[in-house]
C-alpha positions as CSV (number, residue, x, y, z in Angstrom):
1,M,-12.6,0.9,52.4
2,K,-13.9,0.9,48.6
3,L,-17.3,-0.4,47.8
4,I,-17.3,-2.1,44.0
5,R,-20.7,-2.3,42.4
6,V,-21.0,-4.2,39.2
7,D,-24.2,-3.8,37.0
8,M,-24.3,-6.8,35.0
9,T,-27.1,-5.6,33.1
10,N,-25.3,-2.6,31.6
11,R,-21.8,-4.2,31.9
12,K,-20.9,-0.9,34.5
13,I,-18.7,-0.8,37.3
14,D,-18.6,2.0,40.0
15,V,-16.0,2.1,42.4
16,K,-16.6,4.4,45.6
17,D,-16.0,4.7,49.4
18,I,-18.3,2.7,51.2
19,P,-21.4,4.5,52.6
20,Q,-21.1,5.8,56.2
21,D,-24.1,3.6,56.6
22,Y,-22.1,0.6,56.0
23,R,-18.8,2.0,57.2
24,M,-18.5,0.2,60.4
25,L,-19.5,-3.4,59.2
26,G,-17.9,-6.1,57.6
27,G,-18.5,-9.8,56.6
28,R,-22.0,-10.9,57.5
29,G,-22.8,-7.5,59.2
30,L,-22.2,-5.8,55.8
31,T,-23.9,-8.4,53.6
32,S,-26.9,-8.9,55.6
33,T,-27.7,-5.2,56.4
34,M,-26.9,-4.6,52.5
35,I,-29.5,-7.3,51.3
36,N,-32.2,-6.3,53.7
37,N,-31.7,-2.5,52.7
38,E,-31.4,-2.9,49.1
39,V,-33.1,-6.2,47.7
40,P,-36.6,-6.2,47.6
41,A,-37.6,-9.4,49.9
42,G,-40.6,-10.2,47.1
43,C,-38.2,-10.9,44.4
44,H,-37.5,-13.7,42.6
45,P,-33.7,-15.2,43.8
46,L,-32.4,-15.6,40.3
47,G,-34.0,-12.6,39.1
48,P,-32.1,-8.8,38.3
49,Q,-33.5,-7.4,41.6
50,N,-31.5,-9.9,44.0
51,K,-27.8,-8.8,44.6
52,L,-24.8,-11.1,45.4
53,V,-22.5,-9.3,47.7
54,F,-18.7,-10.3,48.9
55,S,-17.3,-8.9,51.8
56,P,-14.5,-9.8,54.1
57,G,-14.8,-9.7,57.6
58,L,-14.2,-6.1,59.4
59,L,-10.9,-7.6,60.8
60,T,-9.7,-9.3,57.4
61,G,-6.3,-7.8,56.4
62,T,-5.2,-6.6,59.9
63,P,-2.4,-8.7,61.6
64,L,-5.2,-10.8,63.5
65,I,-4.5,-14.4,62.8
66,N,-7.4,-16.5,61.2
67,T,-9.7,-14.0,59.9
68,S,-9.4,-14.5,56.2
69,R,-13.2,-15.3,55.9
70,L,-15.5,-14.0,53.0
71,S,-19.3,-13.8,53.8
72,V,-21.4,-13.9,50.6
73,G,-24.8,-12.9,50.7
74,A,-27.8,-12.6,48.8
75,K,-31.6,-14.2,48.8
76,S,-31.3,-17.6,48.8
77,P,-32.8,-19.8,45.9
78,L,-32.7,-22.7,48.0
79,T,-34.7,-20.8,51.1
80,G,-36.5,-18.2,49.6
81,G,-35.0,-16.0,52.6
82,I,-31.6,-14.1,53.2
83,K,-28.5,-16.2,53.5
84,E,-24.8,-15.5,54.4
85,S,-22.5,-18.3,53.4
86,N,-18.9,-18.1,54.8
87,V,-15.9,-19.3,53.2
88,G,-11.9,-19.7,54.0
89,G,-9.1,-19.6,51.3
90,T,-7.6,-16.3,50.1
91,V,-10.3,-14.2,48.8
92,A,-11.1,-12.4,51.5
93,Y,-7.8,-11.5,52.8
94,A,-6.7,-10.5,49.0
95,L,-10.0,-8.2,48.7
96,A,-9.3,-6.5,52.1
97,R,-5.2,-5.9,51.4
98,L,-6.4,-3.9,48.1
99,G,-8.8,-2.0,50.8
100,I,-11.9,-3.4,49.1
101,G,-14.8,-3.8,51.8
102,A,-17.5,-5.4,49.9
103,V,-18.3,-6.3,46.0
104,V,-21.9,-5.8,45.3
105,I,-23.2,-7.6,41.9
106,E,-26.3,-6.3,40.5
107,G,-28.7,-6.6,37.7
108,K,-28.7,-10.1,35.0
109,A,-26.2,-10.0,32.0
110,P,-28.0,-10.9,28.9
111,V,-28.9,-14.3,27.9
112,D,-26.3,-14.8,25.3
113,S,-23.4,-12.9,27.6
114,Y,-21.1,-14.4,30.5
115,Y,-18.5,-12.7,32.3
116,S,-15.7,-12.8,34.7
117,L,-14.8,-9.9,36.8
118,V,-11.0,-9.1,37.3
119,I,-9.8,-6.9,40.2
120,D,-6.2,-5.9,39.7
121,D,-3.6,-5.1,42.2
122,D,-4.5,-1.1,41.8
123,G,-8.1,-1.8,43.1
124,S,-9.8,-1.5,39.3
125,A,-12.2,-3.9,38.2
126,E,-13.2,-5.2,34.6
127,L,-15.7,-7.5,33.6
128,I,-14.4,-9.9,30.7
129,D,-15.9,-12.3,28.6
130,A,-16.5,-15.9,30.1
131,R,-18.5,-17.8,27.4
132,D,-15.9,-19.9,26.5
133,V,-15.6,-21.4,29.9
134,K,-19.4,-21.5,31.0
135,G,-20.1,-25.2,31.9
136,M,-16.7,-25.8,33.0
137,R,-15.9,-27.5,36.1
138,T,-14.0,-25.5,38.8
139,Y,-10.3,-27.2,38.7
140,A,-10.2,-27.1,35.0
141,L,-11.5,-23.4,35.1
142,V,-8.9,-22.6,37.8
143,E,-5.9,-24.2,36.0
144,K,-6.9,-22.2,32.8
145,L,-7.4,-18.8,34.7
146,A,-4.2,-19.3,36.5
147,A,-2.3,-19.6,33.3
148,A,-3.6,-16.7,31.9
149,Y,-3.4,-14.6,35.1
150,G,-0.3,-15.9,36.8
151,E,0.1,-17.2,40.5
152,P,-0.5,-14.0,42.7
153,Y,-4.6,-14.1,42.0
154,S,-7.1,-15.5,44.0
155,I,-10.1,-17.3,42.1
156,T,-13.7,-17.3,43.2
157,C,-15.8,-19.3,40.8
158,I,-18.8,-21.7,40.2
159,G,-18.9,-24.8,38.2
160,P,-21.7,-26.3,36.2
161,A,-24.1,-26.8,39.2
162,G,-23.8,-23.0,39.3
163,D,-24.0,-22.5,35.5
164,F,-27.3,-24.6,35.9
165,Q,-28.6,-22.3,38.4
166,L,-29.6,-25.3,40.9
167,S,-30.4,-24.7,44.1
168,S,-27.7,-26.4,46.1
169,A,-24.7,-24.7,43.8
170,S,-22.0,-23.6,45.9
171,I,-19.5,-20.9,45.2
172,Q,-15.9,-22.2,45.3
173,T,-12.5,-20.0,46.2
174,T,-9.0,-21.1,45.8
175,D,-6.7,-22.2,48.7
176,L,-3.1,-21.3,49.5
177,D,-2.2,-23.8,46.7
178,G,-4.5,-22.5,44.0
179,R,-7.2,-25.0,44.3
180,P,-10.8,-24.5,44.2
181,C,-11.6,-26.5,47.2
182,R,-13.0,-24.1,49.7
183,A,-16.8,-23.6,49.4
184,A,-19.7,-21.1,50.5
185,G,-21.6,-24.0,50.2
186,R,-25.0,-23.2,52.1
187,G,-28.0,-21.6,50.4
188,G,-27.4,-22.1,46.6
189,L,-25.5,-18.8,45.9
190,G,-23.9,-20.3,43.5
191,A,-27.0,-20.2,41.4
192,V,-27.5,-16.5,42.0
193,M,-24.0,-15.8,40.7
194,G,-24.8,-18.1,37.8
195,A,-28.2,-16.3,37.0
196,K,-26.1,-12.8,37.3
197,G,-23.9,-14.2,34.5
198,L,-21.0,-14.3,36.4
199,K,-18.7,-17.1,36.0
200,A,-15.6,-16.3,38.2
201,M,-14.3,-13.2,40.3
202,I,-10.1,-12.9,39.9
203,V,-8.3,-11.0,42.3
204,S,-4.9,-9.8,42.7
205,R,-3.2,-11.1,45.7
206,K,-0.5,-8.2,45.7
207,G,-2.5,-5.3,47.8
208,K,-0.8,-3.4,49.8
209,T,-3.4,-1.0,50.7
210,P,-5.6,-2.4,53.6
211,D,-7.9,-0.2,55.5
212,P,-5.6,1.7,57.8
213,L,-5.8,0.9,61.6
214,A,-6.9,4.0,64.1
215,S,-4.4,2.5,66.6
216,P,-1.8,0.1,65.3
217,E,0.2,-0.6,68.4
218,A,-2.7,-0.9,70.4
219,F,-4.0,-3.5,67.8
220,K,-0.9,-5.5,67.6
221,T,-0.8,-6.0,71.4
222,A,-4.1,-7.6,71.5
223,S,-4.0,-9.3,68.2
224,R,-0.6,-11.3,69.9
225,A,-2.4,-12.4,72.9
226,Y,-5.1,-13.4,70.6
227,A,-2.8,-15.6,68.8
228,D,-0.8,-16.9,72.0
229,A,-4.1,-18.4,73.3
230,V,-5.3,-19.9,70.1
231,K,-1.7,-21.9,70.0
232,A,-1.9,-22.7,73.6
233,D,-5.5,-24.3,73.5
234,E,-5.6,-28.1,73.4
235,F,-8.2,-28.2,70.5
236,S,-7.1,-25.5,68.2
237,G,-3.1,-25.7,68.9
238,E,-2.8,-29.5,69.2
239,I,-6.2,-31.6,67.9
240,L,-7.1,-29.7,64.8
241,P,-3.5,-29.6,63.4
242,Q,-3.5,-33.5,63.8
243,L,-6.9,-34.6,63.1
244,G,-8.9,-31.5,61.2
245,T,-12.5,-31.3,62.3
246,A,-13.0,-35.0,61.3
247,C,-11.7,-35.5,65.2
248,L,-15.7,-34.7,65.6
249,V,-16.9,-38.1,64.0
250,E,-16.7,-40.8,67.0
251,A,-17.8,-38.2,69.8
252,I,-20.5,-37.0,67.9
253,N,-21.4,-40.7,67.2
254,A,-20.6,-41.7,70.7
255,A,-23.4,-38.9,71.7
256,G,-26.1,-40.8,69.6
257,A,-26.2,-37.5,67.6
258,F,-24.5,-38.6,64.3
259,P,-27.6,-38.6,61.8
260,T,-27.1,-41.9,59.9
261,R,-29.1,-43.4,56.8
262,N,-31.2,-40.2,56.6
263,A,-31.3,-39.9,60.1
264,R,-33.0,-43.2,61.0
265,D,-30.3,-43.5,63.6
266,G,-27.9,-41.8,65.8
267,Q,-25.2,-44.0,65.6
268,F,-23.3,-45.5,62.6
269,E,-21.7,-48.9,62.8
270,G,-19.0,-48.3,60.4
271,V,-17.7,-45.1,62.4
272,E,-14.8,-46.6,63.1
273,K,-13.9,-46.7,59.2
274,I,-14.2,-42.8,58.4
275,S,-13.0,-41.3,62.0
276,G,-10.8,-38.6,62.4
277,E,-8.1,-41.0,63.5
278,A,-8.8,-43.6,60.3
279,L,-8.5,-40.7,58.0
280,A,-5.3,-39.5,59.8
281,E,-3.9,-42.9,59.3
282,R,-4.7,-43.4,55.9
283,I,-3.7,-39.9,54.5
284,K,-0.2,-40.5,56.4
285,A,0.3,-44.2,55.0
286,R,-0.1,-42.9,51.5
287,G,2.2,-40.0,51.7
288,G,-0.3,-37.3,52.2
289,K,-0.7,-34.1,54.5
290,T,-2.6,-34.7,57.4
291,T,-1.6,-30.9,58.6
292,H,-1.9,-28.4,55.8
293,K,-2.5,-24.5,55.8
294,G,-5.4,-24.0,53.5
295,C,-6.2,-20.3,54.3
296,A,-4.4,-17.1,54.7
297,Q,-3.4,-15.7,58.1
298,C,-4.1,-19.5,59.5
299,I,-2.2,-20.5,62.3
300,I,-4.2,-23.8,63.3
301,D,-3.6,-25.8,59.9
302,C,-6.8,-27.9,60.2
303,S,-6.6,-28.7,56.6
304,N,-5.6,-31.9,54.8
305,E,-4.7,-33.3,51.8
306,F,-6.1,-36.6,50.9
307,V,-4.5,-39.1,48.1
308,D,-5.1,-42.1,46.6
309,Q,-3.4,-45.4,46.9
310,D,-0.6,-44.1,44.4
311,G,-0.1,-40.7,46.1
312,R,-2.1,-38.6,43.8
313,Y,-4.2,-35.9,44.9
314,V,-7.7,-36.5,45.3
315,T,-9.1,-33.4,47.6
316,S,-8.4,-30.9,50.3
317,S,-9.9,-30.6,52.9
318,L,-11.8,-33.4,53.8
319,E,-14.0,-32.1,56.5
320,Y,-16.0,-33.5,59.2
321,E,-19.7,-32.1,57.8
322,T,-18.6,-33.8,54.7
323,I,-17.8,-37.1,56.4
324,W,-21.1,-37.1,57.6
325,S,-23.2,-36.3,54.6
326,M,-21.4,-38.5,51.9
327,G,-20.6,-41.0,54.9
328,G,-23.1,-42.1,57.8
329,M,-25.9,-40.1,56.3
330,I,-26.0,-42.3,53.1
331,G,-24.5,-45.5,55.2
332,N,-21.2,-45.2,53.2
333,D,-18.2,-46.3,55.3
334,D,-15.8,-46.4,52.5
335,L,-13.1,-43.4,52.9
336,D,-12.0,-43.3,49.2
337,S,-15.2,-43.0,48.0
338,I,-16.4,-40.2,50.6
339,A,-13.0,-38.3,49.3
340,R,-14.0,-38.8,45.6
341,L,-17.4,-37.3,46.4
342,D,-16.0,-34.4,48.3
343,F,-13.8,-33.5,45.2
344,L,-16.5,-34.0,42.7
345,C,-18.8,-31.5,44.9
346,D,-16.1,-29.1,44.7
347,D,-15.4,-29.6,41.0
348,I,-18.9,-29.3,39.9
349,G,-19.6,-26.8,42.7
350,L,-22.3,-28.2,45.1
351,D,-23.0,-27.9,48.8
352,T,-21.5,-31.5,50.2
353,M,-24.2,-31.1,52.9
354,S,-27.3,-30.2,50.9
355,T,-25.9,-33.0,48.2
356,G,-25.5,-35.7,50.3
357,V,-28.9,-35.3,52.5
358,A,-30.6,-35.1,49.0
359,I,-29.0,-38.3,47.9
360,A,-29.9,-39.8,51.6
361,V,-33.4,-38.9,50.9
362,A,-33.2,-40.7,47.2
363,M,-32.0,-43.6,49.1
364,D,-34.7,-43.5,51.6
365,A,-37.4,-43.1,49.2
366,G,-36.1,-46.6,47.6
367,Y,-33.9,-45.1,44.7
368,R,-30.7,-46.7,45.6
369,S,-29.7,-48.6,48.6
370,F,-28.0,-47.0,51.5
371,G,-24.2,-47.8,51.6
372,D,-24.1,-47.9,47.6
373,A,-21.2,-45.4,47.2
374,A,-21.2,-46.0,43.3
375,A,-24.6,-44.8,43.3
376,A,-23.8,-41.7,45.2
377,I,-20.9,-40.9,42.7
378,E,-23.2,-41.4,39.9
379,M,-25.6,-39.1,41.2
380,V,-23.3,-36.3,41.8
381,E,-21.7,-36.7,38.2
382,S,-25.4,-36.7,36.8
383,V,-25.5,-33.1,38.0
384,A,-22.7,-32.0,35.9
385,E,-24.1,-33.9,32.9
386,G,-27.4,-32.1,33.1
387,T,-29.8,-35.0,33.5
388,P,-33.2,-35.2,35.0
389,M,-32.1,-36.7,38.1
390,G,-28.8,-34.7,38.0
391,R,-31.2,-31.8,38.1
392,I,-33.2,-33.1,40.6
393,I,-30.4,-34.0,43.1
394,G,-28.5,-30.3,42.8
395,S,-31.9,-28.7,43.4
396,G,-31.7,-29.9,47.3
397,P,-33.3,-32.3,49.4
398,D,-36.7,-30.7,49.2
399,V,-37.2,-31.3,45.6
400,V,-35.6,-34.8,45.8
401,G,-38.7,-35.2,48.4
402,Q,-41.2,-33.9,46.3
403,C,-40.3,-36.1,43.2
404,F,-40.0,-39.3,44.9
405,G,-43.2,-38.6,47.3
406,H,-41.1,-39.1,50.3
407,D,-41.8,-36.9,53.4
408,R,-38.6,-37.6,55.4
409,V,-36.6,-34.8,54.3
410,P,-34.5,-33.3,56.9
411,T,-34.6,-29.6,56.1
412,V,-35.9,-26.4,57.8
413,K,-36.6,-23.7,55.4
414,G,-35.7,-25.7,52.6
415,Q,-31.9,-26.2,53.9
416,S,-30.9,-29.5,55.3
417,I,-29.8,-29.8,58.8
418,A,-26.2,-30.6,59.4
419,A,-24.2,-33.2,61.1
420,Y,-25.7,-33.0,64.5
421,D,-29.3,-34.7,65.2
422,P,-31.5,-32.4,67.2
423,R,-33.1,-35.4,68.7
424,A,-29.9,-36.2,70.3
425,I,-28.8,-32.6,71.0
426,Q,-31.7,-30.5,71.8
427,G,-30.4,-27.3,71.2
428,M,-29.3,-27.7,67.9
429,A,-33.3,-28.2,67.3
430,V,-33.3,-24.4,68.4
431,T,-30.5,-23.1,66.1
432,Y,-31.9,-25.4,63.1
433,S,-35.4,-23.8,63.6
434,T,-34.9,-20.3,64.3
435,T,-31.7,-19.2,62.6
436,P,-33.0,-17.1,59.6
437,M,-30.4,-19.1,57.6
438,G,-32.6,-22.2,57.6
439,G,-31.1,-25.6,59.0
440,D,-27.4,-24.3,59.7
441,H,-25.6,-25.4,62.3
442,T,-22.7,-22.8,62.2
443,A,-25.3,-19.7,63.4
444,G,-25.3,-21.4,66.8
445,W,-23.7,-24.2,67.4
446,V,-24.2,-25.3,71.0
447,V,-22.7,-28.9,70.6
448,D,-19.9,-27.8,72.8
449,Q,-22.3,-26.8,75.9
450,N,-24.2,-29.7,75.4
451,L,-21.9,-32.6,75.7
452,E,-19.8,-33.7,78.8
453,D,-16.5,-34.4,76.9
454,F,-16.5,-30.8,75.3
455,G,-17.0,-29.1,79.0
456,G,-20.8,-28.8,78.5
457,T,-23.3,-28.7,81.4
458,I,-26.4,-28.8,79.7
459,N,-28.5,-32.1,79.5
460,P,-28.3,-32.6,75.6
461,L,-31.7,-34.6,75.9
462,G,-33.8,-31.8,77.7
463,T,-35.2,-28.7,77.3
464,E,-33.6,-26.6,80.1
465,G,-31.4,-23.9,79.3
466,Q,-31.3,-24.9,75.5
467,V,-33.4,-22.0,74.3
468,E,-31.0,-19.5,76.0
469,A,-27.9,-21.0,74.7
470,S,-28.8,-20.8,71.2
471,R,-30.3,-17.5,71.5
472,D,-26.8,-16.1,73.2
473,T,-24.9,-18.2,70.3
474,Q,-26.5,-16.9,67.5
475,I,-26.1,-13.7,68.7
476,H,-22.5,-14.2,69.4
477,M,-21.8,-15.6,65.9
478,A,-23.6,-13.1,63.8
479,A,-20.6,-10.9,65.3
480,V,-18.1,-13.6,64.9
481,D,-19.1,-13.7,61.1
482,S,-19.2,-9.8,60.9
483,V,-15.6,-9.3,62.1
484,G,-14.3,-12.2,60.1
485,I,-12.8,-14.7,62.8
486,C,-12.7,-18.2,61.9
487,D,-15.0,-20.7,63.7
488,F,-11.8,-22.8,64.7
489,A,-10.1,-19.8,66.4
490,Q,-12.8,-18.9,68.9
491,S,-10.4,-20.8,71.3
492,G,-9.0,-17.4,71.5
493,L,-12.4,-16.0,72.3
494,A,-13.0,-18.3,75.0
495,A,-9.8,-18.0,76.3
496,E,-9.8,-15.5,79.7
497,G,-10.0,-11.9,78.4
498,G,-10.5,-13.2,74.6
499,L,-13.8,-11.2,73.9
500,E,-11.9,-8.1,75.9
501,N,-9.0,-8.3,73.4
502,V,-11.3,-8.5,70.6
503,C,-12.9,-5.3,71.4
504,K,-9.7,-3.7,71.9
505,M,-9.2,-4.6,68.1
506,V,-12.2,-3.7,67.1
507,S,-11.8,0.0,68.6
508,A,-8.1,0.2,67.4
509,K,-9.5,-0.7,64.0
510,L,-12.2,1.9,63.9
511,G,-10.9,4.6,66.3
512,H,-13.8,4.6,68.6
513,P,-14.8,2.8,71.8
514,F,-16.0,-0.6,71.5
515,G,-16.8,-2.8,74.6
516,K,-18.5,-6.2,75.3
517,A,-22.0,-4.5,75.1
518,D,-21.2,-3.3,71.8
519,W,-20.4,-7.0,70.7
520,T,-23.9,-8.0,71.8
521,D,-25.5,-5.2,70.1
522,L,-23.7,-5.9,66.9
523,G,-24.8,-9.5,66.8
524,T,-28.4,-8.5,67.9
525,R,-28.3,-5.9,64.9
526,V,-27.4,-8.3,62.4
527,L,-30.0,-11.1,63.5
528,K,-32.6,-8.1,63.4
529,A,-31.7,-7.4,59.8
530,E,-32.0,-10.8,58.7
531,R,-35.2,-11.6,60.4
532,E,-36.6,-8.2,59.2
533,F,-35.8,-9.6,55.5
534,N,-37.5,-12.7,56.4
535,R,-40.7,-11.5,57.5
536,K,-41.0,-9.1,54.5
537,A,-40.1,-12.4,52.3
538,G,-43.3,-13.8,53.8
539,F,-41.6,-16.0,56.9
540,S,-43.6,-16.3,59.9
541,S,-43.0,-18.4,63.2
542,A,-44.7,-21.1,61.6
543,D,-41.3,-21.6,59.4
544,D,-39.4,-22.1,62.2
545,R,-40.2,-25.6,62.9
546,L,-38.3,-28.9,62.1
547,P,-40.0,-31.3,59.9
548,E,-42.5,-33.9,61.8
549,M,-39.8,-36.8,61.5
550,F,-38.1,-35.1,64.0
551,Y,-41.0,-34.7,66.6
552,K,-42.3,-38.2,66.0
553,E,-39.6,-40.7,65.2
554,P,-37.5,-41.7,68.3
555,L,-33.9,-41.8,67.5
556,P,-31.8,-44.8,68.7
557,P,-30.1,-45.3,70.8
558,H,-31.4,-42.6,73.0
559,N,-34.8,-43.1,71.7
560,T,-35.9,-39.4,72.3
561,V,-37.7,-36.9,69.9
562,V,-37.4,-33.0,69.7
563,M,-39.1,-32.0,72.9
564,F,-39.8,-28.3,72.7
565,S,-43.6,-27.1,72.0
566,D,-44.4,-24.2,69.5
567,E,-44.6,-21.7,72.2
568,E,-41.2,-22.2,73.4
569,M,-39.5,-22.0,70.1
570,D,-40.8,-18.8,69.6
571,T,-39.4,-17.3,72.6
572,T,-35.6,-17.7,71.4
573,F,-36.2,-14.2,69.7
574,D,-38.1,-11.6,71.5
575,F,-36.6,-8.8,69.1
C-alpha cells in the first residue's frame, strides 16, 4: 500500500510504501496512530503542525461488502483533541483500488494560494490551482470539477464553512451519483482542510491495483458468509432498505430519549410528521427514492432521495441524526424544511448535528422561537454569507452559548451530543463523556443493549452494566472503524460466527493469524493512542463529564437525570 504525503507549504508530494509501523493498520487505526505519533498535541488545530489524514479501512477495496468507509483524522478545532470522522460514498473505495492506504496533508499553503489535489488512475498526485473556486458551495464545485475531469472521479471537498475555517465545517464527498451529500461531519475537520489551503481532493475511480490478498479464496469464502448474514438480518436486510435510518425516530421518541427543544424534553409531539414512515410516504408520493445506493460496495441501500412537490431533487440521504437535529431538537415538525436544511449543510459544508444543536442553543437563548424553520434556514444561510451571526452558528454550540451568555449547551469536549438523550439511556452518558472524540454516538452506541425493542437487557434508566457496555462497545467500534465496515452492516458481525468471519478476512488479507483477542487488542490500541494524544493536549478526567444540565434537570417523561458519579465514570477505561 502507498502513502501519499502532501507538503502544502512547499507544494511537494511524496509517494512511498507505507512504513512498517503503519502497515497493518487502516481507517481510524491508521489516522489516530499517525496523529498521535506525528502531530504535536499542543499545536494549533489550524496551524501548519497539524496534519489531516485520509485513510480507507483495512478491508476497503476487497470483495467484502459495505466497506467503502473513509476515516479522516486530525487535531480537532472543535474539541482541541484528537478526532476521527467517518464517511461513506465513493472516495475510500477509489483510494483503496489505487493501492493507497493514506493521504496525509501537511504544512500550510501560503495565504495567497489555494489548491486541489488530483490523484490519477496510476496513483500519481498533483496539486492544481484552486483560487478560482475558493468560497464556492459544494454542489456547484462538484459540477464544475466533474465537467473538467469526467465521471470516473470521486470528489472530496469543503464548502464556504471550511473556507472560513469554522469549527463545525464538514468535509463532503460524492456518492455514486456524483453528489457531495456524504459528510465527514464531526469535529470541524473541514476547517483543518481549509486552513491547509486544500479545497478538494479529486480521486480517479479507475484504479485496478488494490493491496493484494494473502489468501484470496479464504477471504472470498468468509466475505460471502458475511454478506449472506447482512442480507438475512431483518434490520439490515428489510427495515433499512425500506425506511433508512429514519426508522429510529419513533422508537427513540417512544423511549423518551429524543432530545427536543434543546434537550428540555425527551419526546416530541410532532414526531409522527417526521418519522421514518412519514418520510417514506412523502418520498413515494412525490416520485423520489426510498431505497437508494449511495455508497460503493453497499448491499443494504439505506440511502434515500428526497424530492420537492414537483419531483425535483432536494437532498440525499435524509438520515435519523439530521431529522433529529433539524427537527425535534429545534422544535420543527416540517419534513420539507428539514430536507432543505440538510441540503444547505451539505452545500455549505457543515455538520448537521453541531449546526442543528447550535441553532437549538440560539433558540433556547431567545434569539428565535423553537419551531421557526424559516429562522433556522436563515441562520444556516448566514454561515455561507460570512455574517457575524453566521460565523457564530458555524463555530458550534459552545460559541453560541458563550455569545448569548446561555449555559444550557449540550456538548462534551466542545462537540454536541447526538440524538439519544443520556438521561433516558444512561449508557450513552458514559459514551458521550468518555470517548476521546467528544459527544459522539457512533464511538459507543449502546442503544440496542438498553432498549427492549432492540433486544436490550440493560435497564436504560439505571447505571448497572452501563460502564461495561460502553467500554466494550467503544473498543469494538475502534476496531470496526479501523477495518472499514459500515455501522449498518454490523449485523454480519452480530450473526453467529460473524466476528470469526471478520477475523478470518483480516488474516486472509494480512497473511498472518488474527483472532478475536487480536480484534480486542486492535480496538484497545487505537483507544490508547487517542487517549494518549488527548492527555498530551491537556485533557484530564475532568473533561470526561457531561454539562450540568444533564445532572440537574430531570428529563420528561421519565423525569430522570444522569446518575453516574465522577468516580464511576472514571472507571470506564483502566488503561
